[in-house]
C-alpha positions as CSV (number, residue, x, y, z in Angstrom):
1,M,25.8,-10.9,-1.6
2,N,27.8,-8.1,-3.2
3,R,28.0,-4.6,-1.8
4,R,25.5,-3.2,-4.3
5,R,22.8,-5.7,-3.3
6,L,23.3,-5.1,0.4
7,A,23.2,-1.3,-0.2
8,L,19.9,-1.7,-2.1
9,R,18.5,-3.7,0.7
10,L,19.6,-1.2,3.3
11,S,18.3,1.7,1.2
12,A,14.8,0.1,1.0
13,A,14.8,-0.5,4.7
14,T,15.9,3.1,5.3
15,I,13.1,4.5,3.0
16,A,10.5,2.4,4.7
17,A,11.7,3.5,8.1
18,T,11.6,7.1,7.1
19,L,8.1,6.9,5.7
20,L,6.8,5.1,8.8
21,A,8.6,7.4,11.2
22,A,6.9,10.3,9.5
23,S,3.5,8.7,10.2
24,G,4.4,7.9,13.8
25,G,5.0,4.1,13.2
26,A,7.9,1.8,13.6
27,P,10.0,0.4,10.7
28,A,8.2,-2.4,8.9
29,S,11.4,-4.5,9.0
30,A,11.5,-4.7,12.8
31,L,8.9,-6.3,15.1
32,T,9.1,-5.4,18.8
33,L,7.3,-8.0,20.9
34,G,5.9,-7.9,24.4
35,N,8.3,-10.6,25.5
36,T,11.2,-9.4,27.7
37,G,14.5,-10.9,28.6
38,S,18.3,-10.4,28.2
39,G,21.3,-11.7,26.3
40,R,21.6,-13.1,22.8
41,P,18.4,-14.8,21.6
42,A,18.5,-17.5,19.0
43,L,16.5,-18.2,15.8
44,A,16.1,-21.3,13.6
45,L,13.7,-22.0,10.7
46,V,12.0,-25.4,10.2
47,G,9.6,-25.3,7.3
48,T,6.9,-22.7,8.1
49,R,8.0,-22.5,11.7
50,M,10.4,-20.0,13.2
51,Y,11.9,-21.4,16.5
52,I,13.2,-18.9,19.0
53,A,14.9,-19.2,22.4
54,W,16.0,-16.6,24.9
55,A,16.7,-15.9,28.6
56,G,13.5,-14.6,30.0
57,S,12.7,-12.2,32.8
58,S,11.5,-14.6,35.6
59,G,13.8,-16.3,38.1
60,T,17.1,-15.1,39.7
61,A,20.0,-13.4,38.0
62,A,21.9,-16.7,38.0
63,A,19.0,-18.7,36.8
64,R,16.5,-17.0,34.5
65,Q,13.8,-18.9,32.7
66,L,14.9,-20.4,29.4
67,V,12.0,-19.6,27.0
68,V,11.7,-21.8,23.9
69,G,8.9,-21.3,21.4
70,Y,7.9,-21.3,17.8
71,S,5.9,-19.0,15.5
72,T,4.3,-19.5,12.1
73,S,3.8,-15.8,11.8
74,A,7.4,-14.5,11.8
75,G,7.1,-13.8,15.5
76,L,3.7,-12.1,15.7
77,R,2.5,-15.0,17.8
78,I,4.8,-17.4,19.7
79,T,3.7,-20.8,21.0
80,K,5.9,-21.6,24.0
81,V,7.3,-25.1,24.5
82,P,6.6,-26.4,28.1
83,G,9.7,-26.5,30.3
84,N,11.4,-25.2,33.4
85,E,15.0,-24.8,32.2
86,R,17.3,-22.0,33.5
87,V,20.1,-19.9,32.1
88,P,22.2,-17.1,33.5
89,Q,20.8,-13.5,33.0
90,G,22.3,-11.9,29.9
91,E,23.0,-15.2,28.1
92,G,20.7,-17.6,26.2
93,A,20.7,-20.8,24.2
94,A,21.8,-22.2,20.8
95,L,19.4,-23.6,18.2
96,D,20.1,-25.9,15.2
97,A,17.4,-27.1,12.9
98,D,17.3,-30.7,11.5
99,G,14.3,-30.5,9.2
100,A,11.8,-31.8,11.7
101,G,12.6,-29.8,14.8
102,V,15.5,-28.2,16.6
103,H,18.4,-29.2,18.8
104,L,19.1,-26.7,21.6
105,A,22.0,-26.2,24.0
106,W,22.4,-23.9,27.0
107,P,24.4,-23.3,30.2
108,A,22.1,-24.5,33.0
109,G,21.9,-21.7,35.5
110,D,20.4,-24.0,38.1
111,N,23.2,-26.5,37.7
112,G,26.4,-24.5,37.9
113,N,26.2,-23.5,34.2
114,T,26.7,-27.0,33.1
115,L,26.3,-27.3,29.3
116,T,23.0,-29.0,28.6
117,A,21.3,-30.1,25.4
118,A,17.8,-31.2,24.3
119,Y,15.6,-31.6,21.2
120,T,12.1,-30.4,20.4
121,T,9.5,-30.5,17.6
122,G,7.4,-28.0,19.5
123,A,5.5,-30.2,22.0
124,A,8.2,-30.7,24.7
125,L,11.9,-30.8,25.3
126,T,13.1,-34.4,24.8
127,C,16.4,-36.3,25.2
128,R,17.6,-33.7,27.8
129,T,21.3,-34.3,28.5
130,A,23.6,-32.5,31.0
131,F,27.3,-32.9,30.2
132,T,28.8,-33.3,33.7
133,G,32.0,-31.3,34.1
134,V,31.5,-29.2,31.0
135,V,30.7,-25.7,32.1
136,S,30.3,-22.3,30.3
137,A,29.2,-19.0,31.6
138,H,28.0,-17.9,28.2
139,A,25.5,-19.0,25.6
140,P,26.9,-21.7,23.2
141,A,26.5,-22.2,19.5
142,L,25.4,-25.1,17.3
143,A,25.9,-26.1,13.6
144,T,25.7,-29.2,11.4
145,D,27.9,-30.1,8.4
146,P,26.6,-31.7,5.2
147,A,27.4,-35.2,6.5
148,G,25.0,-34.6,9.4
149,V,27.7,-34.2,12.1
150,R,26.5,-31.6,14.6
151,Y,29.0,-29.4,16.4
152,L,28.7,-27.5,19.7
153,A,30.9,-24.5,20.4
154,W,31.3,-22.7,23.8
155,T,33.6,-20.8,26.0
156,D,35.0,-22.5,29.1
157,L,35.4,-20.7,32.5
158,A,38.9,-19.4,31.4
159,G,37.2,-17.8,28.3
160,R,38.8,-20.2,25.8
161,L,36.9,-21.4,22.8
162,N,35.9,-25.1,22.8
163,V,34.4,-27.2,20.0
164,G,33.0,-30.7,20.3
165,R,30.7,-33.1,18.4
166,L,27.1,-33.5,19.7
167,N,25.6,-36.8,18.8
168,S,21.9,-37.4,19.4
169,S,21.5,-40.7,17.5
170,A,20.7,-42.6,20.7
171,C,17.7,-40.4,21.5
172,A,15.5,-42.4,19.2
173,S,15.9,-45.5,21.4
174,G,15.6,-43.8,24.7
175,G,19.2,-42.9,25.2
176,T,20.9,-39.6,25.7
177,M,23.2,-37.3,23.7
178,T,27.0,-37.5,23.8
179,L,29.6,-34.8,23.5
180,T,32.9,-36.1,22.0
181,N,36.1,-35.0,20.2
182,R,36.4,-31.9,22.4
183,V,39.1,-29.4,21.2
184,V,40.2,-26.5,23.4
185,L,41.4,-23.5,21.3
186,P,44.0,-21.0,22.6
187,D,41.7,-18.1,21.5
188,T,39.6,-16.4,24.1
189,S,36.2,-14.8,23.9
190,A,34.5,-12.2,25.9
191,A,31.1,-13.7,25.2
192,G,29.4,-16.7,23.6
193,P,30.7,-17.7,20.1
194,A,28.8,-18.1,16.8
195,L,29.1,-21.2,14.6
196,V,27.9,-22.1,11.1
197,Y,28.8,-24.5,8.3
198,D,29.7,-22.5,5.2
199,D,27.5,-23.9,2.4
200,S,27.2,-20.6,0.5
201,G,28.9,-22.1,-2.5
202,S,31.3,-19.3,-2.9
203,S,33.9,-19.4,-0.1
204,N,33.6,-23.1,1.1
205,L,35.3,-22.5,4.4
206,G,33.7,-25.4,6.2
207,L,32.9,-25.0,9.8
208,V,33.3,-21.3,10.7
209,L,33.5,-19.7,14.2
210,A,33.0,-16.1,15.1
211,W,33.7,-14.5,18.5
212,A,34.3,-11.3,20.4
213,S,38.0,-11.2,21.0
214,G,38.8,-11.7,24.7
215,D,42.2,-9.9,24.5
216,G,40.8,-6.4,24.9
217,A,40.9,-5.6,21.2
218,H,37.0,-5.3,21.0
219,S,37.0,-7.0,17.6
220,I,34.9,-9.7,16.0
221,Q,37.2,-12.5,14.9
222,V,36.5,-15.3,12.4
223,G,38.2,-18.6,11.6
224,S,37.6,-22.0,10.2
225,F,37.6,-25.1,12.5
226,T,39.0,-28.2,10.9
227,G,39.3,-30.4,14.0
228,S,42.6,-29.1,15.4
229,A,43.4,-26.3,17.9
230,T,44.6,-24.1,15.1
231,L,42.0,-22.2,13.2
232,S,42.5,-21.5,9.5
233,H,41.2,-18.7,7.2
234,R,41.4,-16.3,10.1
235,S,40.2,-12.7,9.7
236,Q,38.6,-9.8,11.5
237,V,35.3,-8.1,10.7
238,T,35.8,-4.6,9.3
239,A,33.4,-2.2,11.1
240,A,33.3,1.3,12.3
241,V,33.4,0.2,16.0
242,G,34.4,-2.9,17.9
243,S,32.3,-5.2,20.0
244,T,32.5,-7.3,23.2
245,A,29.0,-8.9,22.7
246,A,28.1,-12.4,21.4
247,P,27.8,-12.3,17.5
248,G,25.7,-14.4,15.1
249,L,26.7,-16.2,11.9
250,S,24.7,-17.7,9.0
251,S,25.4,-19.0,5.5
252,A,23.2,-18.4,2.5
253,T,23.5,-18.1,-1.3
254,A,26.9,-16.6,-2.2
255,D,27.8,-15.3,1.2
256,L,28.4,-15.8,4.9
257,Y,26.6,-13.2,7.2
258,V,27.5,-11.8,10.6
259,T,25.5,-9.9,13.1
260,F,26.6,-8.2,16.3
261,R,26.1,-5.4,18.8
262,G,28.7,-2.7,18.3
263,D,30.3,-0.8,21.2
264,N,28.1,2.1,20.2
265,G,25.0,0.0,21.0
266,S,23.9,-0.4,17.4
267,V,23.2,-3.6,15.5
268,F,25.8,-4.3,12.8
269,Y,25.2,-6.6,9.8
270,G,27.9,-7.8,7.5
271,Y,28.7,-10.2,4.7
272,S,31.8,-12.0,3.5
273,E,31.8,-11.4,-0.2
274,G,32.9,-15.0,-0.8
275,C,36.5,-14.3,0.2
276,I,39.0,-16.9,1.3
277,P,40.0,-16.0,3.9
278,T,36.8,-14.2,4.8
279,C,36.7,-10.5,4.5
280,F,33.6,-9.3,6.3
281,Y,32.4,-5.7,5.9
282,A,29.7,-4.8,8.5
283,S,27.4,-1.8,8.4
284,D,25.6,0.0,11.2
285,L,21.8,-0.6,10.8
286,G,20.8,2.1,13.2
287,E,18.9,-0.3,15.5
288,Q,19.8,-0.3,19.2
289,A,20.5,-3.6,21.0
290,A,21.1,-4.3,24.6
291,A,23.3,-7.3,24.1
292,G,24.3,-9.9,21.5
293,V,22.5,-10.3,18.2
294,G,21.1,-13.7,17.2
295,Q,22.3,-15.3,14.1
296,P,20.6,-14.4,10.8
297,A,18.2,-17.0,9.6
298,D,17.2,-17.3,5.9
299,G,13.6,-17.7,4.8
300,D,11.6,-15.3,2.6
301,Y,13.6,-12.7,4.4
302,H,16.9,-12.5,6.3
303,Y,15.9,-12.6,10.0
304,Y,17.9,-11.7,13.0
305,T,16.9,-11.1,16.7
306,Y,18.0,-9.1,19.7
307,F,16.7,-7.3,22.8
308,D,16.3,-3.6,22.6
309,P,17.5,-1.2,25.4
310,T,14.1,-1.6,27.2
311,G,14.6,-5.3,27.3
312,H,11.9,-6.2,24.7
313,L,12.5,-8.9,22.2
314,V,12.9,-7.7,18.6
315,I,12.7,-9.8,15.4
316,S,14.1,-7.8,12.5
317,R,14.6,-8.6,8.8
318,L,16.3,-7.4,5.7
């Protein structure tokens, strides 16, 4: 997306917000739900279903309920998937659609934050697999390349970025998932990373990571993962303020997109302009978030999600 198109979208959202504010309403582009929780929620679109996962409000701080659900009304009504999984407060899960359902991954708050994965088509969580010895204090990220290889990214207890391959092919025959080809990067993150495969057709950067720099710089960093511990096409998101919160990434026609909570508490939304290396420019949308912002998901609209300062779940769109 070029700057003019983004500006037009933002202008339309601003006009709608102004008109509705004058009538005492909320912006039409943002839906605040009755659901509460913390951390960075996740979105994924499968056909007419919007899947969503987040750290809920019940349970202990170390082990909040992991809520997984889906909606056919863009979040107006959410059908919850049965389960009793736990995540740390202020974190969440990753979602990755495969056309029929979603793969999900999370740090199990009731099992020492062991990375755990499962699959659902909406009825239940299946093929649940805990990866013994693989631990993360933060929410992970998932993405799949055009060959169908699924990747899982996370931060280890030292804050270093890790990437591995998540294989669920054995699930169909009653087996479990495997996590292989683990690569530990020298880069550190202050929160959970974001991950996407660049299929925008303009930049072709392959598998792309984004993270909140763990070196005190308060910046959102971006780089391409090619299987080694050295990231290529490295860049930094240009924004008015920095961030130490978990970002989100997505790929759509002509561009990559990034979302994050700035140090000023606002939601920032940016795009890559098809650059190699990426040259993200992020704008303040004026929406207040309590923590990380879930990755944009493309459908009829560009969706993203977060918790507002009161702890209520918001699904917003451009």
